[in-house]
C-alpha positions as CSV (number, residue, x, y, z in Angstrom):
1,M,116.7,90.5,159.4
2,G,117.7,88.4,156.5
3,G,119.7,85.2,156.7
4,W,123.5,84.8,156.4
5,D,125.5,81.7,157.5
6,G,128.6,83.7,158.5
7,Y,127.0,85.9,161.2
8,M,128.3,83.9,164.2
9,A,131.9,84.5,163.2
10,I,131.5,88.2,163.7
11,S,129.1,88.1,166.7
12,G,129.5,89.4,170.2
13,P,130.3,86.0,171.6
14,A,133.0,85.5,168.8
15,M,134.5,88.9,169.8
16,T,134.5,88.0,173.5
17,Q,136.2,84.7,172.8
18,T,138.9,86.0,170.5
19,I,139.9,89.7,170.4
20,L,138.1,91.4,173.4
21,R,140.5,92.3,176.1
22,K,138.7,94.6,178.5
23,H,136.0,97.3,178.8
24,P,137.5,100.8,178.8
25,P,136.5,103.3,181.5
26,A,132.7,103.9,181.3
27,C,130.6,106.8,182.1
28,Y,130.2,107.2,185.9
29,A,127.9,104.5,187.5
30,C,126.8,103.3,184.0
31,P,125.1,99.9,184.1
32,I,125.7,99.3,180.4
33,Q,129.4,100.3,179.8
34,C,129.0,100.0,176.0
35,G,132.7,100.6,175.1
36,R,135.1,97.8,174.5
37,F,138.9,97.4,174.0
38,V,140.2,94.9,171.5
39,E,143.6,93.6,170.5
40,I,144.7,91.7,167.4
41,E,148.2,90.4,168.2
42,E,149.4,89.4,164.8
43,G,148.8,89.4,161.1
44,P,147.9,92.2,158.7
45,Y,145.3,93.6,161.0
46,K,147.4,93.8,164.1
47,M,146.0,96.6,166.3
48,K,144.9,97.7,169.7
49,G,142.0,100.1,170.2
50,S,138.3,100.5,170.5
51,G,136.3,97.5,169.3
52,P,133.6,97.5,166.7
53,E,130.0,97.8,167.8
54,Y,126.8,96.5,166.2
55,E,126.6,99.0,163.4
56,T,130.2,98.4,162.4
57,L,129.8,94.6,162.4
58,G,126.7,94.9,160.2
59,A,128.1,97.5,157.8
60,F,131.6,96.0,157.3
61,G,130.5,92.5,158.0
62,S,127.2,91.0,157.0
63,N,126.4,93.8,154.5
64,C,129.6,92.9,152.7
65,L,129.3,89.1,153.4
66,N,132.6,89.5,155.3
67,D,133.1,87.0,158.2
68,N,136.7,88.1,159.0
69,L,136.3,89.7,162.5
70,A,139.9,91.1,162.6
71,S,139.4,93.0,159.3
72,I,136.2,94.6,160.7
73,A,138.0,95.7,163.9
74,F,140.8,97.1,161.8
75,A,138.3,99.0,159.5
76,N,136.6,100.4,162.6
77,E,140.0,101.7,163.9
78,I,140.7,103.4,160.5
79,C,137.3,105.0,160.4
80,N,137.8,106.3,164.0
81,E,141.2,107.7,163.2
82,Q,140.1,109.3,159.9
83,G,136.8,110.7,161.1
84,V,134.5,108.8,158.8
85,D,131.2,107.2,159.8
86,V,131.2,103.4,159.9
87,I,127.6,103.1,158.9
88,S,127.9,105.2,155.8
89,T,131.3,103.9,154.8
90,G,130.5,100.3,155.2
91,S,127.2,100.7,153.4
92,M,129.1,102.6,150.6
93,I,131.5,99.7,150.2
94,S,128.8,97.1,150.1
95,W,127.0,99.2,147.5
96,A,130.2,99.3,145.4
97,M,130.6,95.5,145.8
98,E,127.1,95.1,144.4
99,C,127.9,97.4,141.5
100,Y,131.0,95.3,140.8
101,D,129.0,92.0,141.1
102,K,126.4,93.4,138.6
103,G,129.1,94.6,136.2
104,I,128.3,98.2,136.6
105,I,131.9,99.0,137.6
106,T,134.9,96.9,136.7
107,K,138.6,96.5,137.6
108,E,139.4,99.4,135.3
109,D,137.2,101.7,137.5
110,T,138.7,100.4,140.8
111,D,142.4,100.5,139.9
112,G,142.6,96.7,139.7
113,L,140.6,95.9,142.9
114,E,138.3,92.9,142.6
115,L,135.4,93.9,144.8
116,T,134.1,90.4,145.3
117,W,131.7,89.7,148.1
118,G,133.4,88.9,151.4
119,D,136.9,89.8,150.3
120,H,138.2,91.6,153.4
121,E,141.4,92.6,151.7
122,A,139.5,94.4,149.0
123,I,137.3,96.1,151.6
124,L,140.3,97.5,153.5
125,A,141.9,98.6,150.2
126,L,138.7,100.4,149.1
127,L,138.4,102.0,152.5
128,D,142.0,103.3,152.1
129,K,141.0,104.9,148.8
130,I,138.0,106.5,150.3
131,V,139.8,108.1,153.3
132,K,142.7,109.2,151.1
133,Q,140.4,110.4,148.3
134,E,142.2,108.5,145.6
135,G,140.8,106.9,142.4
136,I,137.3,105.7,142.8
137,G,137.4,106.8,146.4
138,V,136.8,110.3,145.2
139,V,133.4,109.2,144.0
140,L,132.5,106.8,146.8
141,G,133.6,109.3,149.4
142,Q,130.6,111.5,148.4
143,G,128.1,109.0,149.7
144,V,125.8,106.6,147.9
145,R,123.3,109.1,146.6
146,K,125.9,111.2,144.8
147,A,128.0,108.2,143.8
148,A,124.9,106.5,142.2
149,A,124.1,109.7,140.4
150,I,127.6,109.8,138.9
151,I,127.9,106.1,138.1
152,G,124.3,105.5,137.0
153,K,123.6,102.4,135.0
154,G,120.8,101.4,137.4
155,S,122.9,101.6,140.5
156,E,120.4,104.0,142.1
157,A,118.0,101.1,142.5
158,F,120.0,99.5,145.3
159,G,121.5,102.6,146.9
160,V,120.1,102.4,150.5
161,H,119.7,105.9,151.8
162,V,117.1,108.5,152.8
163,K,117.7,112.1,151.9
164,G,121.3,111.2,151.2
165,L,122.1,109.4,154.5
166,E,122.9,105.7,154.4
167,A,120.6,103.5,156.5
168,P,121.8,101.9,159.7
169,M,121.5,98.2,160.4
170,H,117.9,98.2,161.6
171,D,115.6,97.1,158.8
172,P,112.1,98.6,158.5
173,R,111.1,95.3,156.8
174,A,111.7,93.7,160.2
175,F,110.2,96.5,162.3
176,F,107.7,98.5,160.5
177,G,108.0,101.4,162.9
178,F,111.4,102.2,161.4
179,G,109.6,103.0,158.1
180,P,108.1,106.4,159.0
181,T,111.0,107.0,161.4
182,Y,113.6,106.8,158.7
183,A,111.4,108.5,156.1
184,T,110.8,111.6,158.2
185,S,114.0,111.9,160.3
186,P,115.6,115.4,160.0
187,R,118.9,114.0,158.7
188,G,117.7,111.0,156.7
189,A,117.8,107.4,157.6
190,C,118.8,107.9,161.2
191,H,117.9,105.5,164.1
192,C,119.1,108.0,166.8
193,H,116.4,110.6,165.9
194,G,113.8,108.1,167.1
195,Y,115.1,104.7,168.1
196,V,111.8,103.0,167.6
197,G,113.5,99.6,168.1
198,G,113.1,100.0,171.8
199,W,109.4,100.0,171.4
200,D,108.4,98.3,168.1
201,G,107.5,94.7,168.8
202,R,107.8,95.2,172.5
203,R,105.8,97.9,174.2
204,G,103.8,101.0,173.7
205,M,104.2,104.5,175.2
206,P,101.1,105.2,177.2
207,E,102.2,108.7,178.1
208,A,102.0,109.6,174.4
209,G,98.7,107.7,173.9
210,V,100.3,104.7,172.2
211,P,99.0,101.5,173.7
212,V,101.0,98.4,174.1
213,E,98.8,96.6,171.5
214,C,99.9,98.8,168.6
215,A,103.5,98.1,169.3
216,Q,103.6,94.4,170.1
217,D,103.4,93.2,166.5
218,P,106.5,94.5,164.7
219,H,104.7,93.9,161.4
220,G,101.4,95.5,162.5
221,L,99.7,97.6,159.8
222,S,98.4,100.3,162.0
223,G,99.8,102.4,164.9
224,K,103.3,102.6,163.6
225,G,103.0,106.2,162.4
226,K,101.8,107.3,165.9
227,L,104.5,105.2,167.5
228,A,107.2,106.8,165.3
229,K,106.0,110.3,166.2
230,A,106.0,109.5,169.9
231,V,109.5,107.9,169.9
232,Q,110.9,110.8,167.8
233,D,109.6,113.3,170.3
234,Y,111.0,111.4,173.3
235,C,114.4,110.8,171.7
236,T,114.6,114.4,170.7
237,A,114.0,115.4,174.4
238,I,116.8,112.9,175.4
239,H,119.2,114.5,173.0
240,S,118.3,118.0,174.2
241,S,118.9,116.8,177.8
242,I,122.5,115.9,176.7
243,I,122.2,112.4,178.2
244,C,122.9,108.9,177.0
245,L,120.3,107.5,174.6
246,F,121.1,103.9,175.7
247,T,120.3,104.5,179.3
248,T,117.0,106.4,178.8
249,Y,115.2,105.2,175.7
250,A,114.4,101.9,177.4
251,L,112.8,103.7,180.4
252,G,110.3,106.2,179.1
253,P,109.3,109.9,179.4
254,T,107.9,109.4,182.9
255,E,111.4,108.4,184.2
256,L,113.1,111.1,182.2
257,A,110.8,113.7,183.7
258,R,111.6,112.5,187.2
259,A,115.4,112.7,186.4
260,L,115.1,116.2,185.0
261,S,113.0,117.4,188.0
262,A,115.6,116.0,190.4
263,A,118.5,117.5,188.4
264,T,117.1,121.0,187.8
265,G,114.7,121.7,190.7
266,F,111.9,122.4,188.2
267,E,108.9,120.1,188.0
268,Y,108.6,118.2,184.7
269,T,105.9,115.7,183.7
270,A,106.0,113.1,181.0
271,Q,103.8,115.4,178.9
272,D,106.3,118.2,179.4
273,V,109.1,116.0,178.2
274,L,107.2,114.9,175.1
275,K,106.2,118.5,174.3
276,I,109.8,119.7,174.5
277,G,110.8,117.0,172.1
278,E,107.9,117.8,169.8
279,R,108.8,121.5,169.8
280,V,112.4,120.8,168.8
281,F,111.5,118.2,166.2
282,N,109.0,120.6,164.5
283,L,111.6,123.4,164.5
284,Q,114.1,121.0,162.8
285,R,111.4,120.1,160.3
286,A,110.6,123.8,159.6
287,F,114.4,124.5,159.1
288,N,114.5,121.6,156.5
289,N,111.3,122.8,154.9
290,R,112.9,126.2,154.3
291,F,115.7,124.5,152.5
292,G,113.4,122.6,150.2
293,I,112.5,119.3,152.0
294,S,108.9,118.4,151.5
295,R,106.5,115.4,151.6
296,A,108.1,114.1,148.4
297,D,111.4,113.5,150.3
298,D,109.7,111.4,153.0
299,N,110.3,108.0,151.6
300,L,112.3,104.8,151.7
301,P,114.7,103.5,149.0
302,P,113.5,100.8,146.6
303,R,115.7,98.1,148.3
304,L,113.9,98.6,151.6
305,M,110.5,98.3,149.9
306,T,111.5,94.9,148.3
307,P,110.7,91.8,150.3
308,I,113.6,90.0,152.0
309,V,114.4,86.5,150.8
310,G,115.3,84.2,153.8
311,G,115.5,85.0,157.5
312,P,112.8,85.8,160.0
313,A,111.5,88.9,158.1
314,E,111.1,87.0,154.8
315,G,108.3,88.4,152.6
316,F,107.5,91.5,154.7
317,V,107.4,95.1,153.3
318,P,106.2,98.1,155.3
319,N,102.9,99.7,154.3
320,L,104.7,103.0,154.2
321,E,102.1,105.2,152.6
322,E,99.5,104.3,155.2
323,Q,102.0,104.7,158.0
324,L,102.9,108.2,156.7
325,E,99.3,109.2,156.5
326,E,98.8,108.2,160.1
327,Y,102.1,110.0,161.0
328,Y,101.2,113.2,159.3
329,E,97.8,113.3,161.0
330,A,99.5,112.7,164.4
331,R,102.0,115.4,163.7
332,D,99.4,117.9,162.3
333,W,101.6,118.5,159.3
334,E,100.2,119.8,156.0
335,A,100.0,117.6,152.9
336,D,103.2,119.2,151.5
337,G,105.2,118.3,154.6
338,R,105.1,121.6,156.5
339,P,104.0,121.8,160.2
340,S,100.6,123.5,160.2
341,K,100.2,127.0,161.4
342,A,98.0,125.8,164.3
343,K,100.7,123.3,165.4
344,L,103.4,126.0,165.3
345,Q,101.3,128.3,167.4
346,E,100.5,125.5,169.8
347,L,104.2,124.8,170.3
348,G,105.2,128.5,170.7
349,L,106.9,128.6,167.4
350,D,104.9,131.5,166.0
351,F,108.0,133.2,164.7
352,V,108.4,130.3,162.2
353,I,105.0,130.8,160.5
354,G,106.3,133.8,158.6
355,E,109.3,131.9,157.3
356,L,107.2,129.0,156.0
357,Y,103.9,130.7,155.0
358,A,105.0,134.1,153.7
């Protein structure tokens, strides 16, 4: 939610007017049809294939100050072919560009590549090194947390990750509800394990006791911990149902309960759906606790706790500690980050108590 003059060149309208050819076959009866097929007919980025979506445009575009849409589509195709994540890889490259800009790494480290902001040729060349694990790509391919630990020199300060996973293109400085969501997600800074963007700044979730009032202000200083917990539980139930997040997060647990009841013949309520999600989420947390994750790991990187300069979210920083206090209370987790014995018993996870409290 910062400001950048080049954003329109890589926007959805720009794609529609230039390289978008058709939508590929969608899931049956889907009203969204989120896939896209693009074609670049000439030049170094000539290709046909799946088009970039929002995260790709953000990671390889605005994060790198790259307004060359063709290069982003080409990078997306390479990532798909090579099996690497567009969010993590684009974020990794933008981090490397900042390292280069600050003089932390030089051309000697990059085999002669000049990683200047917006240089799409350098972005593609560095992506090639990462997927082939050549030169500096060996370091960068390990992710920003490990790369920063290896390179050092203060580069840790602008490595944007939680628990080693690079953050997606949804900024908790723009929507405070993403603060506790990223900080406590079972796999790090993940928007899918609780896509709070569907609620924060828009609506509450009355089925979970979260009124509209606490969600309407994206920069509200209270209620975001409860909202994050509710949305995490709901999204976890969606994933457990093996259905599309896009078509269900915008509806709510009442509608999901109706769909599950119709599909299975069992009667589900909104509270059943949320309880299922809560049970799974706490089991995931207990698993991570057993491998050393604690309250100390529930945090945001320094960059996301630094005010944005410019743009609609200028000056805002989430009040993360207060949000996490509210979140832990709503979750009934201990101060060290473990689900309480009472919560585990309530959720039918008695067998976990011995693992966490032996």
